[in-house]
C-alpha positions, 0 to 999 in steps of 0.5 A, a space after each residue: 626801174 629806178 634807173 629808168 625813172 631817174 633818167 626820165 626825170 632828168 630828161 624832163 629837166 634837160 628839155 625844160 632847161 636846155 641840153 648842155 654838156 655838163 648836164 648830159 655828162 652828169 646823167 651819164 656819169 651817174 650810170 657809170 658810177 653805179 656800174 663801177 660800184 657794182 663791179 667793185 662790189 663783186 670784186 671785193 665780195 670775193 676778197 673780203 673774208 672777215 666781218 671786219 673787212 666787210 665793214 671796212 669796205 662798206 664804210 669806205 663806200 659809205 664815205 664816198 656816197 656821203 661825200 656826194 650827198 654832202 655836196 648835193 645838199 650844199 649846192 641845192 640849199 642855195 638854189 
């Protein structure tokens, strides 16, 4: 449901401002990113045995997501 709403909002953006390869690729890459994150989660869930390992994994993913959010804020603060 969240994915559908995100895709619908982005489709409106593409219709209003024109379709181009970068916008379309960004939308697709968001789906791929989430799929890869989920696959990685299932792999790591089987391997993480201690609370410390689980915290380390979560922190690493949090760092990647924080990077995306920081870039988003930097780009759109100047919009």
